[in-house]
MARLUM-45808 format. One record per residue: residue in one letter; x, y, z of N, C-alpha, C in turn; residue number from 1. Coordinates in Angstrom, 1 decimal, padded with zeros to 4 digits. Layout:
N
["A"; [X; Y; Z]; [X; Y; Z]; [X; Y; Z]; NUM];
...
//
This chain:
144
["M"; [015.8; -005.5; -051.1]; [015.8; -006.3; -050.6]; [017.2; -007.2; -049.2]; 1];
["K"; [018.6; -006.4; -050.5]; [019.6; -007.1; -049.2]; [019.6; -005.8; -047.9]; 2];
["G"; [018.7; -004.8; -048.3]; [018.9; -004.4; -046.7]; [017.7; -005.1; -045.3]; 3];
["A"; [016.4; -005.7; -046.1]; [016.3; -005.9; -045.2]; [016.5; -007.2; -044.9]; 4];
["L"; [017.1; -008.3; -045.6]; [018.4; -009.3; -044.9]; [019.0; -009.0; -043.9]; 5];
["G"; [019.3; -007.4; -044.5]; [020.7; -007.1; -043.3]; [020.4; -006.7; -041.7]; 6];
["F"; [018.5; -006.2; -042.3]; [018.0; -006.1; -041.1]; [017.3; -007.2; -039.8]; 7];
["G"; [017.4; -007.9; -041.0]; [016.8; -008.9; -039.8]; [018.3; -009.5; -039.2]; 8];
["F"; [019.6; -009.3; -040.2]; [020.6; -010.2; -038.9]; [021.1; -010.3; -038.1]; 9];
["L"; [020.7; -008.0; -038.2]; [021.1; -007.1; -037.3]; [020.5; -007.2; -035.9]; 10];
["L"; [019.0; -007.9; -036.4]; [017.8; -008.1; -035.0]; [018.5; -009.2; -034.8]; 11];
["L"; [019.1; -010.4; -035.3]; [019.2; -011.9; -034.3]; [020.2; -011.4; -033.9]; 12];
["L"; [021.2; -011.0; -034.4]; [022.2; -010.3; -033.5]; [022.3; -009.7; -032.3]; 13];
["A"; [021.2; -008.2; -032.0]; [020.7; -008.0; -031.2]; [020.1; -008.9; -030.0]; 14];
["S"; [019.5; -010.0; -030.6]; [018.8; -010.5; -029.8]; [019.4; -011.6; -028.5]; 15];
["S"; [020.5; -012.1; -029.2]; [021.4; -013.3; -028.7]; [022.5; -012.3; -027.7]; 16];
["S"; [022.5; -010.6; -027.8]; [023.5; -009.9; -026.8]; [022.5; -009.5; -025.4]; 17];
["A"; [021.0; -009.8; -026.0]; [020.0; -008.7; -025.0]; [020.2; -010.3; -024.2]; 18];
["T"; [020.1; -011.4; -024.3]; [020.0; -012.2; -023.5]; [021.5; -012.5; -022.1]; 19];
["A"; [021.7; -011.8; -021.6]; [022.8; -011.9; -020.7]; [022.6; -012.6; -019.7]; 20];
["E"; [023.8; -013.2; -019.8]; [024.4; -014.8; -018.1]; [025.2; -013.4; -017.2]; 21];
["I"; [024.6; -014.0; -016.1]; [025.4; -013.1; -015.2]; [026.8; -014.4; -014.8]; 22];
["Y"; [027.8; -014.2; -014.4]; [028.6; -015.4; -014.3]; [029.6; -014.6; -012.5]; 23];
["K"; [029.5; -015.9; -011.5]; [030.3; -015.7; -010.5]; [031.5; -016.5; -009.9]; 24];
["W"; [032.1; -015.8; -009.4]; [033.8; -016.8; -009.3]; [034.3; -016.0; -008.0]; 25];
["V"; [035.4; -016.1; -007.4]; [035.5; -016.4; -006.2]; [037.4; -016.1; -006.8]; 26];
["D"; [037.7; -015.5; -006.2]; [039.3; -014.8; -007.1]; [040.0; -015.3; -005.6]; 27];
["E"; [041.9; -014.9; -005.8]; [042.7; -015.6; -005.1]; [042.6; -015.4; -004.1]; 28];
["H"; [042.1; -013.8; -003.0]; [042.3; -013.3; -002.4]; [040.4; -014.3; -000.9]; 29];
["G"; [040.3; -015.1; -002.2]; [038.7; -015.4; -001.7]; [037.7; -014.4; -001.8]; 30];
["K"; [037.5; -013.6; -002.2]; [037.1; -012.3; -002.8]; [035.9; -012.5; -004.0]; 31];
["I"; [034.4; -012.5; -003.8]; [033.4; -012.9; -004.6]; [033.1; -012.1; -005.5]; 32];
["H"; [032.9; -012.3; -007.6]; [033.2; -011.4; -007.8]; [032.3; -011.7; -008.8]; 33];
["F"; [030.9; -010.7; -009.3]; [030.0; -011.4; -010.2]; [030.1; -010.4; -012.0]; 34];
["G"; [029.8; -010.6; -012.5]; [030.1; -010.0; -014.3]; [029.2; -010.9; -015.6]; 35];
["D"; [029.1; -009.9; -016.3]; [028.5; -010.4; -017.2]; [029.5; -011.4; -018.7]; 36];
["R"; [030.4; -011.8; -018.5]; [031.7; -012.7; -018.4]; [032.4; -012.8; -017.6]; 37];
["P"; [032.7; -014.5; -018.1]; [033.3; -015.6; -017.5]; [034.9; -015.0; -017.1]; 38];
["S"; [035.6; -015.3; -015.8]; [037.0; -014.9; -015.2]; [037.7; -016.4; -017.1]; 39];
["R"; [038.7; -016.3; -017.7]; [038.9; -017.0; -017.9]; [040.0; -017.6; -016.9]; 40];
["Q"; [040.6; -017.5; -016.2]; [041.7; -017.6; -014.8]; [041.4; -018.8; -014.2]; 41];
["L"; [039.9; -018.1; -013.3]; [038.8; -019.3; -012.3]; [037.9; -020.1; -012.4]; 42];
["D"; [037.7; -021.1; -011.5]; [036.3; -021.3; -011.9]; [035.6; -020.8; -011.8]; 43];
["V"; [034.2; -020.7; -012.6]; [033.0; -020.1; -012.8]; [031.7; -020.2; -013.2]; 44];
["E"; [031.0; -020.2; -012.5]; [030.1; -021.3; -012.2]; [028.7; -019.7; -012.6]; 45];
["E"; [027.4; -020.5; -013.4]; [026.3; -019.6; -013.7]; [025.7; -019.1; -012.9]; 46];
["V"; [025.4; -018.4; -012.6]; [024.2; -018.0; -011.5]; [022.7; -017.4; -012.3]; 47];
["E"; [021.8; -018.0; -012.1]; [020.5; -017.6; -012.2]; [019.9; -016.6; -011.2]; 48];
["L"; [019.1; -016.2; -011.9]; [018.7; -014.7; -011.6]; [016.8; -015.2; -011.3]; 49];
["R"; [016.3; -014.3; -010.5]; [015.0; -014.6; -009.8]; [013.8; -013.2; -009.9]; 50];
["L"; [013.4; -013.4; -010.7]; [012.9; -012.0; -010.8]; [012.3; -012.0; -009.1]; 51];
["N"; [012.2; -010.7; -008.4]; [010.8; -010.5; -008.0]; [010.9; -009.4; -007.4]; 52];
["T"; [009.2; -010.0; -007.8]; [008.5; -008.5; -008.1]; [007.3; -008.4; -006.5]; 53];
["F"; [006.8; -007.1; -006.9]; [005.4; -006.8; -005.8]; [004.5; -006.1; -006.7]; 54];
["S"; [003.1; -006.9; -006.5]; [001.8; -006.2; -007.1]; [001.1; -005.6; -006.9]; 55];
["G"; [001.5; -004.6; -005.4]; [000.6; -003.8; -004.6]; [-000.3; -004.8; -003.6]; 56];
["Y"; [-001.0; -003.8; -003.3]; [-001.7; -004.3; -002.3]; [-003.5; -004.0; -002.8]; 57];
["Q"; [-004.3; -004.5; -002.6]; [-005.8; -004.2; -002.7]; [-006.1; -003.2; -001.9]; 58];
["V"; [-006.5; -002.4; -002.4]; [-007.4; -001.1; -001.4]; [-008.8; -001.3; -002.0]; 59];
["T"; [-009.3; -001.1; -001.0]; [-010.9; -001.1; -000.9]; [-011.4; -000.2; -000.6]; 60];
["D"; [-012.5; 001.0; -000.7]; [-012.8; 002.5; -000.8]; [-014.0; 002.0; 000.1]; 61];
["R"; [-013.7; 002.3; 001.8]; [-014.6; 002.3; 002.7]; [-016.0; 003.3; 002.3]; 62];
["D"; [-015.6; 004.8; 002.3]; [-016.6; 005.3; 001.5]; [-017.6; 005.2; 000.9]; 63];
["D"; [-017.6; 003.7; -000.2]; [-018.6; 003.6; -000.7]; [-019.4; 001.9; 000.5]; 64];
["D"; [-018.5; 001.5; 001.1]; [-018.8; 000.5; 001.9]; [-020.0; 000.3; 002.9]; 65];
["I"; [-019.5; 001.7; 003.5]; [-019.8; 002.1; 005.3]; [-020.4; 003.5; 005.0]; 66];
["A"; [-020.1; 004.6; 004.9]; [-020.2; 006.1; 005.7]; [-020.8; 006.4; 004.5]; 67];
["T"; [-022.0; 005.8; 004.1]; [-023.0; 006.5; 002.5]; [-024.7; 006.4; 003.3]; 68];
["G"; [-025.5; 007.3; 002.4]; [-026.4; 007.6; 002.8]; [-026.8; 007.8; 004.5]; 69];
["G"; [-025.8; 008.4; 004.6]; [-026.2; 009.5; 005.9]; [-025.2; 008.0; 007.2]; 70];
["K"; [-025.1; 007.0; 007.3]; [-024.6; 006.2; 008.3]; [-023.3; 006.5; 008.9]; 71];
["V"; [-023.1; 006.4; 010.1]; [-021.7; 007.3; 010.6]; [-020.8; 006.0; 011.1]; 72];
["V"; [-019.6; 006.7; 010.7]; [-018.7; 005.3; 010.9]; [-017.5; 006.3; 012.4]; 73];
["I"; [-016.9; 006.1; 012.8]; [-016.1; 006.7; 014.0]; [-014.4; 005.8; 014.3]; 74];
["Y"; [-013.9; 006.5; 013.9]; [-012.7; 005.7; 013.9]; [-012.4; 006.4; 015.6]; 75];
["S"; [-011.8; 005.7; 016.1]; [-011.7; 005.7; 017.3]; [-009.7; 005.0; 018.3]; 76];
["T"; [-009.6; 005.1; 019.8]; [-009.5; 003.9; 020.3]; [-010.0; 003.6; 021.9]; 77];
["T"; [-009.4; 002.9; 022.5]; [-009.9; 002.3; 024.1]; [-009.7; 003.3; 024.4]; 78];
["W"; [-008.1; 003.9; 025.0]; [-008.1; 005.0; 025.9]; [-008.6; 006.5; 025.3]; 79];
["C"; [-009.2; 006.6; 024.4]; [-009.9; 008.0; 023.9]; [-011.4; 008.3; 024.5]; 80];
["G"; [-011.5; 009.1; 025.5]; [-012.2; 010.4; 026.1]; [-013.5; 009.8; 025.6]; 81];
["V"; [-012.9; 011.6; 024.6]; [-013.7; 012.5; 023.9]; [-014.5; 011.2; 023.0]; 82];
["C"; [-013.8; 010.2; 022.4]; [-014.2; 008.6; 021.7]; [-015.6; 008.2; 022.0]; 83];
["D"; [-015.7; 008.4; 024.0]; [-016.4; 007.4; 024.6]; [-017.2; 008.1; 024.9]; 84];
["R"; [-017.2; 009.9; 024.7]; [-018.6; 011.0; 024.9]; [-019.2; 010.8; 023.6]; 85];
["A"; [-018.4; 010.4; 022.0]; [-019.1; 010.2; 020.7]; [-019.7; 009.4; 020.6]; 86];
["K"; [-019.5; 008.5; 021.7]; [-020.3; 006.9; 021.1]; [-021.6; 007.2; 022.2]; 87];
["D"; [-021.2; 007.9; 022.8]; [-022.5; 007.6; 023.8]; [-024.0; 008.3; 023.4]; 88];
["Y"; [-023.1; 009.4; 023.0]; [-024.2; 010.7; 021.9]; [-025.2; 009.5; 021.0]; 89];
["F"; [-023.9; 009.4; 020.7]; [-024.6; 008.0; 019.5]; [-025.4; 007.2; 019.2]; 90];
["K"; [-025.8; 006.2; 020.8]; [-026.4; 006.0; 021.1]; [-027.6; 006.3; 022.0]; 91];
["A"; [-027.1; 007.5; 023.1]; [-028.0; 007.9; 023.9]; [-029.9; 008.7; 022.4]; 92];
["N"; [-028.7; 009.2; 021.7]; [-029.8; 009.4; 020.0]; [-030.4; 008.7; 018.9]; 93];
["N"; [-029.9; 007.5; 019.2]; [-030.7; 006.2; 017.8]; [-029.9; 006.6; 017.0]; 94];
["I"; [-028.5; 007.5; 017.2]; [-027.3; 007.2; 016.0]; [-026.9; 005.5; 015.6]; 95];
["P"; [-027.3; 004.9; 014.6]; [-026.4; 003.9; 014.2]; [-025.0; 004.9; 013.7]; 96];
["F"; [-024.4; 003.7; 014.2]; [-022.1; 004.1; 013.9]; [-022.0; 003.2; 013.7]; 97];
["T"; [-020.6; 002.8; 012.8]; [-020.0; 002.0; 013.0]; [-018.8; 002.3; 013.7]; 98];
["E"; [-017.6; 001.0; 014.6]; [-016.8; 002.4; 015.4]; [-015.5; 000.7; 014.5]; 99];
["C"; [-014.1; 001.8; 014.1]; [-013.1; 000.6; 014.0]; [-012.1; 001.6; 014.9]; 100];
["D"; [-011.8; 001.1; 015.5]; [-010.1; 001.0; 016.1]; [-008.8; 001.3; 015.4]; 101];
["V"; [-008.3; 002.5; 015.7]; [-007.2; 002.6; 014.5]; [-006.1; 002.0; 015.0]; 102];
["E"; [-005.9; 001.6; 016.5]; [-005.5; 000.2; 017.4]; [-005.2; -000.9; 017.1]; 103];
["K"; [-006.3; -001.6; 016.9]; [-006.5; -002.7; 017.1]; [-007.1; -003.2; 016.0]; 104];
["S"; [-007.2; -002.5; 014.7]; [-008.3; -003.0; 013.8]; [-007.1; -002.9; 012.1]; 105];
["E"; [-007.0; -003.6; 011.4]; [-006.2; -003.9; 010.3]; [-007.3; -002.6; 009.6]; 106];
["T"; [-008.2; -002.7; 009.4]; [-009.1; -001.7; 008.4]; [-009.2; -000.8; 008.9]; 107];
["G"; [-009.2; -000.3; 010.8]; [-009.2; 001.0; 010.5]; [-007.7; 001.3; 010.8]; 108];
["T"; [-006.8; 001.1; 010.8]; [-005.5; 001.3; 010.6]; [-005.0; 001.6; 009.3]; 109];
["R"; [-005.3; 001.1; 008.6]; [-005.8; 001.3; 006.8]; [-006.0; 002.8; 006.3]; 110];
["D"; [-007.3; 003.0; 006.9]; [-008.2; 003.8; 006.7]; [-008.2; 005.1; 007.0]; 111];
["F"; [-007.4; 005.4; 008.8]; [-007.3; 006.4; 009.2]; [-006.0; 006.6; 008.8]; 112];
["K"; [-004.9; 005.9; 008.0]; [-003.3; 006.5; 007.4]; [-004.2; 006.9; 005.9]; 113];
["R"; [-004.8; 006.3; 005.7]; [-006.0; 006.5; 003.8]; [-005.9; 008.2; 004.2]; 114];
["M"; [-006.7; 008.6; 005.6]; [-007.0; 010.5; 005.6]; [-006.4; 010.7; 006.3]; 115];
["N"; [-005.1; 010.5; 006.4]; [-004.5; 011.6; 007.0]; [-004.4; 012.2; 008.3]; 116];
["G"; [-005.5; 010.8; 009.1]; [-006.0; 011.0; 010.9]; [-004.3; 011.3; 011.7]; 117];
["R"; [-004.5; 012.2; 012.8]; [-003.6; 013.2; 013.1]; [-004.1; 012.9; 014.5]; 118];
["S"; [-004.9; 012.1; 014.9]; [-006.4; 012.3; 016.5]; [-007.4; 011.7; 016.6]; 119];
["V"; [-007.8; 011.6; 017.3]; [-009.3; 010.4; 016.7]; [-010.2; 011.3; 018.1]; 120];
["P"; [-011.1; 011.1; 017.9]; [-012.0; 010.5; 017.0]; [-012.2; 011.0; 015.9]; 121];
["I"; [-012.1; 010.5; 014.6]; [-012.5; 011.0; 013.1]; [-013.4; 010.5; 012.7]; 122];
["I"; [-014.8; 011.8; 012.8]; [-015.8; 010.7; 012.6]; [-016.9; 011.2; 011.1]; 123];
["L"; [-017.6; 010.2; 010.4]; [-017.5; 010.4; 009.3]; [-019.1; 010.3; 009.5]; 124];
["A"; [-020.0; 011.3; 008.6]; [-021.3; 010.9; 008.7]; [-021.3; 011.6; 007.0]; 125];
["G"; [-022.0; 010.0; 006.3]; [-022.2; 009.7; 004.7]; [-020.9; 010.7; 004.3]; 126];
["S"; [-020.7; 011.4; 003.3]; [-019.4; 012.1; 002.9]; [-019.0; 013.0; 003.5]; 127];
["K"; [-019.1; 013.3; 004.6]; [-018.6; 014.7; 005.1]; [-018.0; 014.1; 006.5]; 128];
["R"; [-016.8; 014.7; 007.0]; [-015.9; 014.4; 007.8]; [-015.8; 015.0; 009.0]; 129];
["M"; [-015.6; 014.3; 010.0]; [-015.2; 015.6; 011.0]; [-014.7; 015.5; 012.0]; 130];
["D"; [-013.5; 015.7; 012.3]; [-012.0; 015.7; 013.4]; [-012.8; 016.0; 014.3]; 131];
["G"; [-012.7; 014.8; 016.1]; [-012.9; 015.8; 017.2]; [-014.5; 015.3; 017.8]; 132];
["F"; [-014.6; 015.8; 019.2]; [-016.2; 015.5; 018.8]; [-016.6; 016.6; 020.2]; 133];
["S"; [-016.0; 018.3; 019.9]; [-016.1; 019.0; 020.8]; [-017.8; 019.2; 021.1]; 134];
["S"; [-018.5; 019.3; 019.7]; [-020.0; 019.8; 020.2]; [-020.8; 019.1; 019.4]; 135];
["E"; [-021.5; 019.1; 020.4]; [-022.8; 018.1; 018.9]; [-023.9; 018.6; 018.3]; 136];
["A"; [-023.6; 019.8; 018.6]; [-024.3; 020.9; 017.3]; [-023.5; 020.9; 015.9]; 137];
["R"; [-022.0; 021.0; 016.1]; [-021.3; 020.4; 014.8]; [-021.8; 019.3; 014.4]; 138];
["F"; [-021.5; 018.2; 014.9]; [-022.0; 016.6; 014.6]; [-022.9; 016.9; 013.8]; 139];
["K"; [-024.0; 017.4; 014.3]; [-025.5; 017.7; 013.7]; [-025.7; 018.3; 012.2]; 140];
["S"; [-024.7; 019.3; 012.5]; [-024.7; 019.8; 010.9]; [-024.0; 019.3; 010.1]; 141];
["I"; [-023.3; 018.1; 010.5]; [-022.8; 016.9; 009.0]; [-023.6; 015.7; 008.7]; 142];
["Y"; [-024.0; 016.0; 010.2]; [-025.1; 014.4; 009.8]; [-026.6; 014.8; 009.1]; 143];
["R"; [-026.9; 015.8; 009.4]; [-028.5; 015.7; 008.3]; [-028.2; 016.4; 007.6]; 144];
//
């Protein structure tokens, strides 16, 4: 019983020291000091600390939203000629697609970084990926 009482007393002491305060004071040379114990010679003010936390970004997986079931997504820019050629091919062959501009769209920029994109276009057909658009036969192999 004495051991339990002694242990409880130690816990009480430990909890009181765990609530550390931070003190601030200015010395005679104008230098600002912070410490866990107040200075005895100078005027001291207790500093109120605010916790600054960051919970992160909510990231959704676009593969589940768009690029499933054979749907086509093209990550492009307005100045990319190869991107224009790919989009013209999709239109001429009645291939439905969704375009994400990697420079103007926040979603496009985020997805491009997530995919470790190095150049445009990046074309997703379902779960398959094609970087660039060099041949229609290559696109057909991932689209079908």
